[in-house]
Backbone as CSV, one residue per row, in Angstrom:
resi,resn,N_x,N_y,N_z,CA_x,CA_y,CA_z,C_x,C_y,C_z
1,UNK,-122.649,147.221,-62.203,-122.033,147.997,-61.157,-120.782,148.654,-61.725
2,UNK,-120.749,149.963,-61.670,-119.609,150.712,-62.169,-119.227,151.768,-61.156
3,UNK,-118.037,152.265,-61.290,-117.586,153.321,-60.404,-116.113,153.179,-60.102
4,UNK,-115.687,154.019,-59.215,-114.287,154.041,-58.831,-114.173,153.705,-57.349
5,UNK,-113.290,152.789,-57.042,-113.088,152.383,-55.660,-111.648,152.685,-55.273
6,UNK,-111.482,153.439,-54.211,-110.159,153.723,-53.692,-109.982,152.948,-52.393
7,UNK,-109.002,152.068,-52.372,-108.721,151.284,-51.172,-107.564,151.953,-50.449
8,UNK,-107.838,152.446,-49.257,-106.804,153.120,-48.474,-106.118,152.121,-47.554
9,UNK,-104.815,152.248,-47.412,-104.123,151.378,-46.458,-104.546,151.723,-45.039
10,UNK,-104.718,150.729,-44.237,-105.104,150.902,-42.830,-103.914,150.571,-41.940
11,UNK,-103.813,151.232,-40.806,-102.707,150.915,-39.884,-102.662,149.445,-39.484
12,UNK,-103.814,148.832,-39.279,-103.825,147.411,-38.904,-103.281,146.550,-40.033
13,UNK,-103.490,146.970,-41.258,-102.949,146.240,-42.401,-101.434,146.343,-42.463
14,UNK,-100.916,147.527,-42.152,-99.461,147.718,-42.135,-98.817,146.883,-41.031
15,UNK,-99.431,146.873,-39.852,-98.909,146.081,-38.731,-98.970,144.591,-39.077
16,UNK,-100.057,144.176,-39.699,-100.204,142.773,-40.096,-99.102,142.361,-41.067
17,UNK,-98.819,143.206,-42.043,-97.762,142.909,-43.008,-96.415,142.776,-42.311
18,UNK,-96.134,143.658,-41.356,-94.889,143.566,-40.597,-94.794,142.218,-39.874
19,UNK,-95.878,141.810,-39.215,-95.867,140.544,-38.492,-95.755,139.348,-39.436
20,UNK,-96.369,139.433,-40.611,-96.275,138.334,-41.570,-94.839,138.158,-42.061
21,UNK,-94.173,139.261,-42.380,-92.781,139.167,-42.803,-91.882,138.712,-41.653
22,UNK,-92.172,139.194,-40.444,-91.404,138.765,-39.268,-91.560,137.265,-39.044
23,UNK,-92.766,136.773,-39.226,-93.042,135.350,-39.039,-92.221,134.523,-40.036
24,UNK,-92.188,134.940,-41.273,-91.406,134.230,-42.293,-89.928,134.240,-41.924
25,UNK,-89.422,135.396,-41.528,-88.012,135.511,-41.164,-87.670,134.616,-39.975
26,UNK,-88.513,134.613,-38.947,-88.253,133.799,-37.764,-88.296,132.312,-38.108
27,UNK,-89.244,131.899,-38.935,-89.299,130.489,-39.329,-88.064,130.085,-40.122
28,UNK,-87.592,130.964,-40.988,-86.371,130.657,-41.741,-85.163,130.552,-40.806
29,UNK,-85.070,131.480,-39.857,-83.961,131.433,-38.905,-84.047,130.205,-37.997
30,UNK,-85.256,129.824,-37.617,-85.438,128.663,-36.747,-85.091,127.363,-37.456
31,UNK,-85.162,127.356,-38.776,-84.887,126.123,-39.525,-83.418,125.971,-39.895
32,UNK,-82.584,126.901,-39.460,-81.167,126.864,-39.843,-80.386,125.732,-39.188
33,UNK,-80.828,125.258,-38.030,-80.135,124.158,-37.387,-78.916,124.575,-36.590
34,UNK,-78.853,125.824,-36.183,-77.730,126.300,-35.373,-78.170,126.444,-33.921
35,UNK,-77.240,126.808,-33.064,-77.584,127.035,-31.651,-78.557,128.199,-31.491
36,UNK,-78.436,129.176,-32.332,-79.327,130.341,-32.274,-80.737,129.960,-32.696
37,UNK,-80.875,128.943,-33.514,-82.180,128.533,-34.030,-83.145,128.170,-32.912
38,UNK,-82.636,127.608,-31.820,-83.499,127.237,-30.704,-84.227,128.416,-30.108
39,UNK,-83.565,129.553,-30.013,-84.198,130.760,-29.483,-85.336,131.211,-30.393
40,UNK,-85.116,131.123,-31.683,-86.167,131.521,-32.625,-87.312,130.512,-32.615
41,UNK,-86.975,129.250,-32.419,-87.996,128.203,-32.411,-88.991,128.401,-31.279
42,UNK,-88.536,128.924,-30.161,-89.427,129.144,-29.011,-90.472,130.224,-29.267
43,UNK,-90.189,131.159,-30.133,-91.162,132.240,-30.362,-92.047,132.011,-31.577
44,UNK,-91.836,130.923,-32.309,-92.645,130.704,-33.510,-94.119,130.499,-33.189
45,UNK,-94.428,129.803,-32.108,-95.830,129.565,-31.754,-96.578,130.846,-31.433
46,UNK,-96.096,131.637,-30.442,-96.782,132.893,-30.129,-96.813,133.865,-31.307
47,UNK,-95.711,133.931,-32.052,-95.673,134.836,-33.196,-96.694,134.417,-34.255
48,UNK,-96.827,133.124,-34.477,-97.817,132.629,-35.444,-99.233,132.965,-35.016
49,UNK,-99.515,132.815,-33.727,-100.852,133.124,-33.209,-101.180,134.609,-33.365
50,UNK,-100.241,135.459,-32.982,-100.457,136.905,-33.119,-100.654,137.276,-34.581
51,UNK,-99.830,136.704,-35.449,-99.934,136.991,-36.883,-101.281,136.547,-37.443
52,UNK,-101.735,135.380,-37.046,-103.031,134.881,-37.519,-104.171,135.788,-37.060
53,UNK,-104.133,136.192,-35.798,-105.200,137.062,-35.277,-105.197,138.412,-35.993
54,UNK,-104.024,138.984,-36.200,-103.949,140.258,-36.909,-104.432,140.125,-38.349
55,UNK,-104.141,139.011,-38.987,-104.578,138.786,-40.364,-106.099,138.745,-40.450
56,UNK,-106.730,138.082,-39.490,-108.199,138.011,-39.468,-108.795,139.396,-39.230
57,UNK,-108.238,140.125,-38.267,-108.758,141.472,-37.965,-108.571,142.392,-39.170
58,UNK,-107.393,142.354,-39.774,-107.130,143.198,-40.933,-108.068,142.859,-42.086
59,UNK,-108.274,141.583,-42.333,-109.201,141.174,-43.380,-110.614,141.672,-43.119
60,UNK,-111.045,141.581,-41.866,-112.382,142.058,-41.506,-112.514,143.562,-41.734
61,UNK,-111.470,144.310,-41.394,-111.494,145.765,-41.590,-111.651,146.091,-43.072
62,UNK,-110.888,145.404,-43.916,-110.979,145.676,-45.350,-112.315,145.212,-45.932
63,UNK,-112.873,144.139,-45.433,-114.194,143.692,-45.892,-115.260,144.712,-45.501
64,UNK,-115.200,145.208,-44.267,-116.154,146.241,-43.839,-116.009,147.505,-44.670
65,UNK,-114.780,147.883,-44.994,-114.564,149.030,-45.886,-115.222,148.800,-47.248
66,UNK,-115.128,147.570,-47.749,-115.751,147.241,-49.023,-117.263,147.349,-48.975
67,UNK,-117.861,146.872,-47.877,-119.319,146.995,-47.732,-119.744,148.460,-47.643
68,UNK,-118.958,149.249,-46.935,-119.280,150.689,-46.849,-119.184,151.345,-48.221
69,UNK,-118.207,150.938,-49.012,-118.052,151.508,-50.350,-119.218,151.114,-51.248
70,UNK,-119.739,149.905,-51.069,-120.896,149.472,-51.866,-122.152,150.271,-51.525
71,UNK,-122.265,150.696,-50.285,-123.440,151.465,-49.871,-123.442,152.869,-50.445
72,UNK,-122.266,153.382,-50.806,-122.192,154.761,-51.321,-122.625,154.867,-52.746
């Protein structure tokens, strides 16, 4: 199998990356042990769930793109 494959960035991939970095930042802030940390701790669960779902969707989009590229 030979050829050239161009992988284009997808909007869902960009949004997923934003949420992944946001998740890391919120977890770091929540672990600081300050009064502000409690506010961040409350959003870690929902943020983690949204990030996980976006990661799965983004991965599926890129896998489907790969299958389409193989068909060409």
